[in-house]
C-alpha positions, 0 to 999 in steps of 0.5 A, a space after each residue: 488922323 486925316 491921313 488914316 481916314 483917307 487911307 481907309 476911304 481910299 481902300 473902300 473906294 478900291 473895293 467898289 471899283 473892283 467889280 463887287 467880287 464877294 470873295 474879296 469882301 469877305 477876305 478883306 473884311 477880316 483884315 480891316 476889322 483887325 486893322 481898326 479894332 484888333 490888337 497889334 499882335 492880332 493884326 500882325 499875325 493876320 498879315 503874316 498869313 500872307 507875307 512873312 518877310 520881316 520888313 512887311 511885318 515891321 511895316 504892318 506893326 508901324 501902321 497899326 501903331 499909327 492908326 491906334 495912336 491917331 484914330 479915336 475909337 469914334 473914328 474907328 467906329 465911323 470907318 467901320 460903319 461906312 465899310 459895313 454899308 459897302 459890305 452889305 451893298 448888292 455889289 459886294 
């Protein structure tokens, strides 16, 4: 559970470091929303829009399964709450 939280927080920090490009916020927001709250198939389908290599899709499937198994719904809501603050930041 801690590993998944750290991963989400590191990702969020990278968004802030990126210089506040609004385009990345909107593009990444959908991916992260599906990663945390979507179904396995929805997330893998989203990843497949960017890369269709079987290894990449299998890793996306494994990562999504791990997050779903390790993070509680409360953990996911908390992560989305933090990310919403980033998305609504004037820097984004």
